N, C-alpha and C positions, 0 to 999 in steps of 0.2 A: 644292196643295203636298204633296209626299210626305214620308215619314219622313226620307229622306236630305237633302232640301233644308232641312227644319226643323232637323236636327242641324247642318248646315253654317251656317245663320244663327245658331244659338246659339253655335257655336264662333267665328265671325267677330265677333259682338257681344262675346263675352268677351275676345277678343284686343284689340279696339279699346278696350274699357273698362279692362281691367286691365294691359295691356302697354304702351300708348302714353301718354306724358306730353307730347303735342304740343298746343299751343294754337293754334288757327286763329282769326283775328280775330273773326268773328261766329258761328262754329260751335263748339259744345261737343261734342267727340268722345265724352265720357263718356255724354252723353244719347243720341247716335246708337247707341252700343254697347248701352245698356240697351233702347232701342227695338228693335234687331235681336234681342236675346235674348228680349224679350217676344213679338215676332212669331213667332220660331222656336218658343217654348214653346206658343203658341196653335196654331200649325200642327201641332205634334207631337200635341197633345191631340186636335185635330180628326181627324188622320190615324188615330189609334189608336181613337177612339170612333165618331164620326159616319160616316166613310167606310168603316169596317169592316163596316157593315151591308150594303154592296153585295155582299160576298163571300157566295156561297151554296154549299151542298154538295148534290150530287145523290146520292141513295142509291138503288141499284137494288133492287127487290123480288125476292127469290129465288124467290117462288112463281109469278111471271109471267115468261115469257120476254120479252126485249127485242125488239121488232119495229120495223122501219123502213119508211117508205113513200117511194116514189120518185115524184115528179111530173114529167112530161115535157110540155112545151108546144111544140107545133110551130107555126112561123110560115111563112106562105107569102110568097115575095118579091113577090107580086102584091098583097098587102094594102097599100093606100095610106094607110089611116087610122092604122096603127100603125107607128112607126119600127122599124127593124131594130136 
């Protein structure tokens, strides 16, 4: 769950909790709203802390030039053991 989905869940949970005064027989909409806000807050915390570690920054060293290597693999159409 990303930042946008977390904020959306918090907003929907707040609307359900604070804006509606509807009572459905066996379902308490206030609890549903609080659960949505809690799940959204947890998702937002996870998106900002844990998943932020995946982002890495590549810094090029100015003393060494950047080189690339090109690998070319040629396949013969007569090789039956390897699919094309």
